[in-house]
C-alpha positions as CSV (number, residue, x, y, z in Angstrom):
1,X,237.2,153.5,56.9
2,X,235.6,152.1,59.9
3,X,237.6,151.2,63.1
4,X,236.4,147.6,62.8
5,X,237.3,146.9,59.8
6,X,240.9,148.5,60.3
7,X,241.0,146.1,63.1
8,X,240.0,143.2,61.1
9,X,242.7,144.0,58.5
10,X,245.7,143.9,61.3
11,X,244.2,140.6,62.8
12,X,243.8,139.1,59.5
13,X,247.6,140.0,59.0
14,X,248.6,138.5,62.3
15,X,246.8,135.4,61.3
16,X,248.3,134.9,57.8
17,X,252.0,135.4,59.2
18,X,252.5,131.7,59.2
19,X,251.6,131.4,55.5
20,X,254.6,133.2,54.5
21,X,257.0,131.1,52.1
22,X,259.9,130.0,54.2
23,X,262.3,131.7,52.5
24,X,260.6,135.0,53.8
25,X,260.0,134.0,57.2
26,X,263.0,131.6,58.1
27,X,265.2,134.8,59.1
28,X,266.0,135.5,62.4
29,X,263.8,138.3,63.5
30,X,265.4,141.9,63.5
31,X,264.8,145.1,64.5
32,X,263.9,145.8,60.7
33,X,260.9,143.1,60.3
34,X,257.0,142.7,60.3
35,X,257.1,141.8,63.8
36,X,258.7,144.8,64.9
37,X,256.0,147.1,62.9
38,X,253.2,144.8,64.5
39,X,254.3,145.6,68.0
40,X,254.9,149.4,67.3
41,X,251.4,149.5,65.4
42,X,249.9,147.4,68.5
43,X,251.4,150.2,70.9
44,X,250.0,153.0,69.1
45,X,246.7,151.8,68.8
46,X,246.4,151.3,72.5
47,X,247.8,154.9,73.0
48,X,245.0,156.0,70.6
49,X,242.2,154.2,72.5
50,X,243.6,155.8,75.6
51,X,243.8,159.4,73.8
52,X,240.1,159.3,73.0
53,X,239.0,158.1,76.7
54,X,241.1,161.2,77.9
55,X,239.6,163.4,75.7
56,X,236.1,162.4,76.6
57,X,236.8,162.7,80.4
58,X,238.6,165.9,79.7
59,X,241.8,164.7,81.1
60,X,244.5,167.1,79.2
61,X,247.5,165.9,80.6
62,X,247.0,162.1,80.0
63,X,245.5,163.2,76.4
64,X,248.7,164.9,75.6
65,X,250.8,161.9,76.7
66,X,248.9,159.8,74.8
67,X,249.0,161.7,71.6
68,X,252.8,161.7,72.1
69,X,252.9,157.9,72.2
70,X,250.4,157.4,69.7
71,X,252.4,159.5,67.0
72,X,256.0,158.1,68.1
73,X,254.6,154.6,67.9
74,X,253.1,155.5,64.6
75,X,256.3,156.8,63.2
76,X,258.6,154.0,64.4
77,X,256.2,151.6,62.6
78,X,256.7,153.8,59.3
79,X,260.3,154.1,60.0
80,X,261.1,150.2,60.2
81,X,258.9,149.6,57.3
82,X,260.7,152.0,55.0
83,X,263.8,150.9,56.0
84,X,262.7,147.3,55.1
85,X,261.6,148.4,51.8
86,X,264.8,150.3,51.3
87,X,267.0,147.3,52.0
88,X,264.6,144.7,50.0
89,X,266.8,142.8,47.1
90,X,264.5,140.0,45.9
91,X,260.6,139.8,45.3
92,X,260.2,138.1,48.7
93,X,261.8,140.6,50.9
94,X,259.9,143.3,48.4
95,X,256.9,141.6,49.6
96,X,257.3,141.5,53.0
97,X,258.4,145.3,53.1
98,X,254.8,146.1,51.5
99,X,253.5,144.0,54.1
100,X,255.2,146.1,56.6
101,X,254.2,149.2,54.9
102,X,250.5,148.4,54.6
103,X,250.5,147.9,58.3
104,X,252.1,151.3,59.2
105,X,250.1,152.8,56.6
106,X,247.0,151.6,57.9
107,X,247.8,152.9,61.2
108,X,248.4,156.1,59.9
109,X,244.9,156.2,58.6
110,X,243.6,155.2,61.9
111,X,245.5,158.1,63.5
112,X,244.3,160.4,61.1
113,X,240.6,159.5,61.3
114,X,241.0,159.7,65.3
115,X,242.5,163.1,65.1
116,X,240.3,164.6,63.2
117,X,237.2,163.2,64.9
118,X,238.8,164.8,68.4
119,X,239.9,168.3,67.0
120,X,236.5,169.9,67.7
121,X,236.4,168.7,71.5
122,X,238.1,168.1,74.6
123,X,241.3,169.8,76.4
124,X,243.9,169.2,73.8
125,X,242.5,170.7,70.8
126,X,245.9,172.5,70.0
127,X,248.3,169.7,70.1
128,X,245.8,167.7,68.3
129,X,245.5,169.9,65.6
130,X,249.1,170.5,65.3
131,X,249.4,166.6,65.1
132,X,247.3,166.3,61.7
133,X,249.5,167.7,58.9
134,X,252.4,165.5,60.1
135,X,250.1,162.5,60.1
136,X,248.8,163.2,56.4
137,X,252.4,163.5,55.2
138,X,253.5,160.1,57.1
139,X,250.6,158.2,55.2
140,X,251.4,160.1,52.1
141,X,255.1,159.0,52.5
142,X,253.9,155.1,53.0
143,X,251.7,155.6,49.9
144,X,254.5,156.7,47.7
145,X,257.0,153.9,48.8
146,X,254.3,151.3,48.4
147,X,253.7,152.5,45.0
148,X,257.8,152.1,44.5
149,X,257.6,148.4,45.4
150,X,254.6,147.5,42.7
151,X,257.5,146.6,40.1
152,X,259.6,144.5,42.7
153,X,256.6,142.2,44.3
154,X,255.8,138.8,42.5
155,X,253.5,139.1,39.9
156,X,250.8,137.4,41.8
157,X,250.9,139.9,44.5
158,X,250.6,143.2,42.1
159,X,247.1,143.3,41.9
160,X,246.5,142.8,45.4
161,X,249.1,145.3,46.5
162,X,247.6,147.8,43.6
163,X,244.3,147.5,45.4
164,X,245.7,148.4,48.8
165,X,247.3,151.2,47.8
166,X,244.0,152.5,45.9
167,X,242.0,151.9,49.2
168,X,244.3,153.5,51.6
169,X,245.1,156.7,49.5
170,X,241.3,157.1,47.8
171,X,238.9,154.5,49.6
172,X,237.7,156.9,52.0
173,X,237.3,160.7,53.1
174,X,236.5,160.4,56.4
175,X,239.4,162.9,57.5
176,X,237.9,165.5,55.1
177,X,234.1,165.4,56.6
178,X,235.6,165.4,60.2
179,X,237.6,168.6,59.5
180,X,234.9,170.2,57.3
181,X,232.4,169.7,60.5
182,X,234.9,170.7,63.1
183,X,235.1,174.3,61.1
184,X,231.4,174.2,60.7
185,X,230.8,173.3,64.6
186,X,231.9,176.9,65.6
187,X,233.4,175.1,68.8
188,X,237.1,175.6,67.4
189,X,239.0,178.3,69.5
190,X,240.1,181.1,67.0
191,X,243.9,180.2,67.7
192,X,243.5,176.8,65.8
193,X,240.6,177.4,63.2
194,X,243.4,178.7,60.6
195,X,245.4,175.4,61.1
196,X,242.4,173.2,60.7
197,X,241.5,175.1,57.5
198,X,244.9,174.4,56.3
199,X,244.7,170.7,57.6
200,X,241.5,170.2,55.3
201,X,243.2,171.6,52.3
202,X,245.8,169.1,52.8
203,X,243.8,166.5,53.2
204,X,241.6,167.1,50.4
205,X,244.9,167.3,48.1
206,X,246.3,164.1,49.5
207,X,243.2,162.2,48.0
208,X,243.9,164.1,44.8
209,X,247.5,163.2,44.5
210,X,246.5,159.4,45.4
211,X,243.8,159.7,42.7
212,X,246.2,160.7,40.3
213,X,248.9,158.0,41.5
214,X,246.4,155.4,41.1
215,X,246.0,156.2,37.4
216,X,249.5,155.8,37.0
217,X,249.3,152.0,38.0
218,X,245.7,151.3,36.7
219,X,247.0,148.6,34.4
220,X,248.4,146.5,37.7
221,X,244.9,146.4,39.1
222,X,242.7,143.4,38.7
223,X,241.3,143.6,35.0
224,X,237.7,143.8,35.9
225,X,238.1,146.8,38.5
226,X,240.1,148.7,36.1
227,X,237.2,150.0,33.8
228,X,234.8,151.0,36.8
229,X,237.9,152.8,38.7
230,X,239.1,154.4,35.6
231,X,235.6,155.8,34.9
232,X,235.6,157.6,38.0
233,X,239.3,158.7,38.3
234,X,238.9,160.2,35.1
235,X,236.0,162.6,35.8
236,X,236.8,163.2,39.4
237,X,240.7,163.6,39.3
238,X,242.1,167.5,39.0
239,X,238.7,168.9,40.3
240,X,238.6,167.0,43.9
241,X,239.8,170.3,45.7
242,X,236.2,171.6,44.3
243,X,234.1,169.0,45.5
244,X,232.1,169.3,48.7
245,X,232.9,166.9,51.3
246,X,229.8,165.1,51.0
247,X,230.1,164.6,47.5
248,X,233.7,163.5,47.7
249,X,233.1,161.2,50.6
250,X,230.4,159.4,48.1
251,X,233.1,159.2,45.4
252,X,235.9,157.4,47.6
253,X,232.6,155.3,48.7
254,X,232.3,154.1,45.0
255,X,236.0,153.1,45.0
256,X,235.5,151.4,48.5
257,X,232.6,149.6,47.1
258,X,234.3,148.5,43.6
259,X,237.5,147.3,45.6
260,X,235.3,145.6,48.1
261,X,233.7,143.6,45.3
262,X,237.0,141.8,44.2
263,X,237.1,138.2,44.7
264,X,240.2,138.4,47.3
265,X,238.1,140.5,49.6
266,X,234.6,138.2,48.9
267,X,236.5,134.8,49.2
268,X,235.5,134.0,45.4
269,X,237.4,131.8,43.0
270,X,239.9,134.4,42.5
271,X,241.0,134.5,45.9
272,X,244.7,133.8,46.7
273,X,245.3,130.6,48.3
274,X,247.7,131.2,51.3
275,X,251.3,132.5,50.9
276,X,251.8,136.1,50.2
277,X,248.3,136.2,48.4
278,X,246.7,135.3,51.4
279,X,248.2,137.8,53.7
280,X,247.7,140.7,51.1
281,X,244.0,139.5,50.5
282,X,243.5,139.6,54.2
283,X,244.6,142.7,54.5
284,X,242.5,144.1,51.7
285,X,239.7,142.4,53.2
286,X,239.8,144.3,56.1
287,X,240.6,147.9,54.7
288,X,237.4,147.8,52.4
289,X,234.0,147.3,53.0
290,X,233.7,143.7,51.4
291,X,231.4,144.8,48.8
292,X,228.7,146.0,51.4
293,X,227.7,148.7,48.7
294,X,227.5,151.2,51.3
295,X,227.9,154.4,49.4
296,X,227.2,157.3,51.4
297,X,224.5,159.6,49.3
298,X,224.4,157.2,46.4
299,X,221.1,155.6,47.3
300,X,220.8,152.2,46.1
301,X,223.1,152.2,43.1
302,X,226.2,151.2,45.5
303,X,224.2,148.0,46.1
304,X,223.6,147.7,42.3
305,X,227.2,147.9,41.5
306,X,228.4,145.7,44.2
307,X,226.1,142.6,43.1
308,X,227.4,143.6,39.6
309,X,230.7,143.0,40.5
310,X,230.2,140.4,43.1
311,X,228.7,138.5,40.6
312,X,231.3,139.0,37.7
313,X,234.4,138.7,40.1
314,X,233.0,136.5,42.6
315,X,233.3,138.5,45.7
316,X,230.9,139.9,48.0
317,X,228.1,141.3,46.4
318,X,225.3,142.1,48.4
319,X,222.9,139.4,47.5
320,X,219.7,139.2,45.5
321,X,218.6,140.1,42.1
322,X,220.0,139.0,38.8
323,X,223.2,139.6,37.2
324,X,223.5,140.4,33.6
325,X,225.7,138.6,31.3
326,X,229.2,138.9,31.7
327,X,229.7,140.9,28.4
328,X,227.6,143.7,29.5
329,X,228.3,144.0,33.2
330,X,230.9,146.5,33.0
331,X,229.2,148.9,30.5
332,X,226.3,148.5,33.1
333,X,228.7,149.5,36.0
334,X,230.1,152.1,33.9
335,X,226.9,153.8,33.0
336,X,225.4,153.7,36.5
337,X,229.2,155.5,37.6
338,X,228.5,157.8,34.8
339,X,224.9,158.6,35.8
340,X,225.7,159.1,39.5
341,X,228.7,161.4,38.9
342,X,226.9,163.4,36.4
343,X,224.3,164.4,38.7
344,X,227.0,164.6,42.0
345,X,229.3,166.8,39.6
346,X,226.1,168.8,38.4
347,X,227.1,168.3,34.9
348,X,225.7,165.8,32.1
349,X,228.4,163.0,31.9
350,X,227.9,161.1,28.6
351,X,227.1,157.4,28.8
352,X,229.3,154.7,27.4
């Protein structure tokens, strides 16, 4: 997930806060509120930027201080969001808690991507390496709690929230690619090579677990996305640990493309109009690629899938080309995915 898309997600959420129904927004601001989570996330984002700069300039003391701040503020955002979830007693409060958890989870994802990208360089490699596993665990905790809220939020929000969970959990494999590159670079001190290997295994397992979790709530996802996502998950879940990072990145890129083609991202007729739907739609629009069809290693298949889904869902297809009759679109997409995965996984995948 790119830093730009992640920033868009947060900004869009802030802009949509005013659209929350009065029953959810009229309460006085407390320590356990979306506003508190936003404040901690903003502080964490600033610390991450300063951490990157300190690493680039070789400022060991500054890098360590900013790393500590980034972690503590991210953890504080998570703690507040989890308290909100545990205290939720209505659909509205559950939706607000899910909103807060999404912000915290997005920040964990941003921190994880940054840490894994910095671990092979600079003056703070050891503390950065030591921070990766707790960050993965923090993100997994958020995903588990978001999933537990699916049955508690309004029915109109469930497809969007399910899509957000899928995107956060399995729509990107940047951390896996980063860690694998760090190990291949030969620049890691011998004292942390073993730790980075453990981080790579944990990051890969986290994506495996997320895919299994998504299979459990697949029926809650937007109907038209269930078939394509189910095709991917049924073939890949259980073997994620055997895939080389570039292949895993392609698989998660396919998931990102499918989610990015949803109307709540592309602004089609199915998009929620304001309210809680507007907030979650904006979040998802920032989390995924908006149907750009950019799938690592997939050639033009990603664009084709994006166009087909964009035409079917009213979302963000890349434009150009004709769209088959609606009845055959899902079958066409499924066959394309089967074809791509069959080549990637080294075996013949039967077409449907």
